[in-house]
N, C-alpha and C positions, 0 to 999 in steps of 0.2 A: 745412728748406727743401731743395728738390731741387737737385742739382748742375747747374751750367750748363756745357756743353761745346761748344767751337767745334771743328769738324772741317773742316780744309782738304782739298779734293779729295773731297768727299762724294758726287760723282757717279761716282767710280771704284769698282773692284771692292772694295778694302779699305775705302776711306772710307765707302762706302754701308753696308757691313756694320757698321762701328764706329758710325755714326750710328744705324742701326736698333736695334742691340743696346743702345746707351746709352739710347735712348728707351724701349725695352721695360723697362729697369731703372728707369725713372722719372726720368731726367735730362731737363733742358731742353736740346735740341740745336739748334745753329745750324750748318748745313752750307754750304760754299761750292762753287761751280762756276766753271769758266772759260768754257766754250762752251755747255753744255747743262744747263739746270736739271732736277732730278728731284724726287721726293717728299721726299728727305732733303737735297737741296742747293738752297736757295732764295736764297742770297746770292751775287751775282756778285763775283768777285775775281780780279784779275791779280796774282799774288804777285811778279811782276817789278817792281811799283810799290810801293816801300817806304811812301810816304805813304798809299796805299790800304789797305795791310795795317794800318798804325798806326791809321787812322781806324776800321776795322772792329773791331779789338780793343778800342779805347777805347769804342766804342758798345756792343758786346756785353758787355764786362766778364765774361768767362767765368771759372769756377774753374780750368779746364784747357783747353789747346789741344792737339789731336792733329793733327800735321802729316803727312798722307798724300799731299798733292799732289806730283806730279813729272811731268816730261816726259822721254820716252826719250832725246831727242837735244839738248835745249836746256839749255845750261849756266846760262843766266840764270834758268830755272825751277828747276832742280835745286839748284844751288849758291847763287846769289844769292837765290833765293826762300826757301830755308831760313834764310839769314842774316836776311832781312827779317822773317820770322815770329819768329825767336829774339829779335831786337832789340825787337819790339813786345811780346812776352811778358815779356822781362826788364825792360823799362821799367816795367811795371805789376806785377811780381813774381807773374806767373801761371805756374802749373805747365805745363810743356811736355813732351810726348812726341813725339819725332822719329823717323819710320820710315826706316831706312836699309836696306842690302842686302848680301848676300854678294858682290855684284859688285865690292866694294872689294878683293877678293882675287884673286890670280892662279891659285891652285890648286897652286902648287909645294909648299906645306907640308901640303896635304890637310886636316889637322885644325886648326880655328881656335877658340880660346877668346876671351874678352873682352879679353885682353891683347894679342892679335895685332895688329901694326901693318898698316895697309892697304898693299897693293902692286898697285894696279890695272894692268891691261894693255890697257884700251880706254876710249874717251871716257866712256861712261856710268859705268863704275866710278870713273874719276877725278873726275867731277862729284859722285858720291855721297860719295866720300872727302873732297872739299873741303867738302861740306855738313856732314858730321860734324865736321870741324875747326872750321868757323864756329860751329856750334851749341854745341860744347863750350867754345869760347873766350868766347862771348857769354853763355851760360846754363849755367854749370857744374853747376847742380842739375838740369838736364833729364835725362830718360831718353832714351837713343839706342838704338833697337831695331834690331838687325841681323837680317834675316830672309832667307828663301830664296824659291823658286818658290811662288806662292800659288795654291792649288787650291780649287775649291768652287763649286757652283751652276752649273757650265758656263761661268762668266764668266772664268776664269783664262786668261792668255795661252797657256799650254801646252795647256789644254783646247781652246781655239778652234783652235789650230794643228793639234792632233791630228784634229779633225773635218774641217778643210780638206784635210789630207793623205789621210785615209781615204776621203773622198768624191771625190778627184781634182780638187778645186777648186784645190789648190796642189800644186806639184811640189817635192820636196825630201827630205831625210833627217833622222832624229833620231839624235843622236850617242850611241854606246855608251860613249864615254870622257869625256863631260861629265856629271859627277855632282854632285848637289845633295841637300839635305835638305828636301824640299817640306813645306809646312805648309798645313793646312786654314784657309780664311779665317775660319771661326767661332772656331777656337782662337786665331788671331792677334788677331782683334778683341777677344776676351775678355781676352787677356793685356795688350793695349794699354790697355784700360779699367781693368784692375787697376792698371797702372802709373800711369795718370792720377790715381788716387785714393791713390797712395802717395807716399813721399818718396824713392824710389830714385833715386840720381844716377849718371850715366855710362852706359856701354855694357852692353847685355844681349842675348845671342843668344836669339832666339825663333823656333824652326824645328821641323820634324818630327823624329821619332826615327829615321827610316829614311834611309839613304843610297841613292839611286836614280838610275840614269842617265836622261837625257832620253828615250832609246829605251824603256827599261823602264817609265818613267812614262807614256809614250804608250800602251803596250800595256795598262797598268792602266786608263787612262781609256777606251780603246776597249772593253775588256771590260765596264766599268761601264755604258757608254752603248749597248751592243748593236751596236757597229761591228766590222768584221772586222780584227783585228790584223795579218793577213797583208798587208794593203794598206799597212802602214807600212814604209818602207824604212829600214834601219839604215846608219849611216855612222860614220866615225871623224874626230874633229876633227883629230887628228894628221896625217891624210892630206891635209888641205886647207890646213894651215899658217895657220889663221886666228888672229888676235889676240883670243882669248876665254879666259875663265877655264876651267880644266879640272876637276879634282877638288876641289871646295870643300865640306867637311863642317863645318857649324857645331856646336860642342859645346854642348849645352843643359843640362849638369849644374847650372849656377848657376840657370837659370830654373826647373828642376824643383824645386830646393830652396826657391825664393823665392815661386813663384806657386801659387795654388790651381788655376788652369787646367791641365788635363792636355794636353800636347802630343803628339798622336797621330802615328803614322807613316803614310806613304802606303799601305802594305800594308793597314793597318786602315781608314783613312777612305775609301779608294776601294772597298773591299769593302762598306762600309756605305752607299755611295751619296752 
């Protein structure tokens, strides 16, 4: 019998790719959306409503839940919503994969493995850290995937920003001292689905193999898409004194040893298109 997978946030960049690749692999996929239905997201769901989450999970009875839904500035979506999904999955003993972020770190320590405690410096990171805490307390057997900037298909936030800056539609800079380990959406989706079919418990870093600044990443995206990199302005986070994570590099040694999915670096996957 085909696996049945519930994907929250299936109208988003990562969620839609998880849903699509799961369906291509033969799974029965149920995807949720909050405002706009898509081909992969046909079930309306407000994850701020715990009763609605519970009803959907009880009706779908999936073999696994992949939680990708998140709001950039909404604590009730990011933190409370994650707790609601974890409670519903735990009540029915359903496998849960929760997608978190490198935003839980400040960047002071630069290199972060799975044992690193969160030290967020801005509201989004604090909400993602709270979501991790809730999921791990409610569903200790769940996999908590910490990832980085998601690139691919032109739909990534950084890809869209690069286009807006290069075209003059937006005015701003890309920071040379804000460093991440970007991941291709296909690699992340495949890794998440691997984990959905496994029993791995706890945190796992799933990111790319290259450490790249936001500015250099923008240059790579511009070159891939035939834009003029010279139109991208460089700046330094340190000069603006913004409360944002600086140099955050997720160590992926553990993921590389556990997963079949190869996690490519930005230099490779942006050359490949």
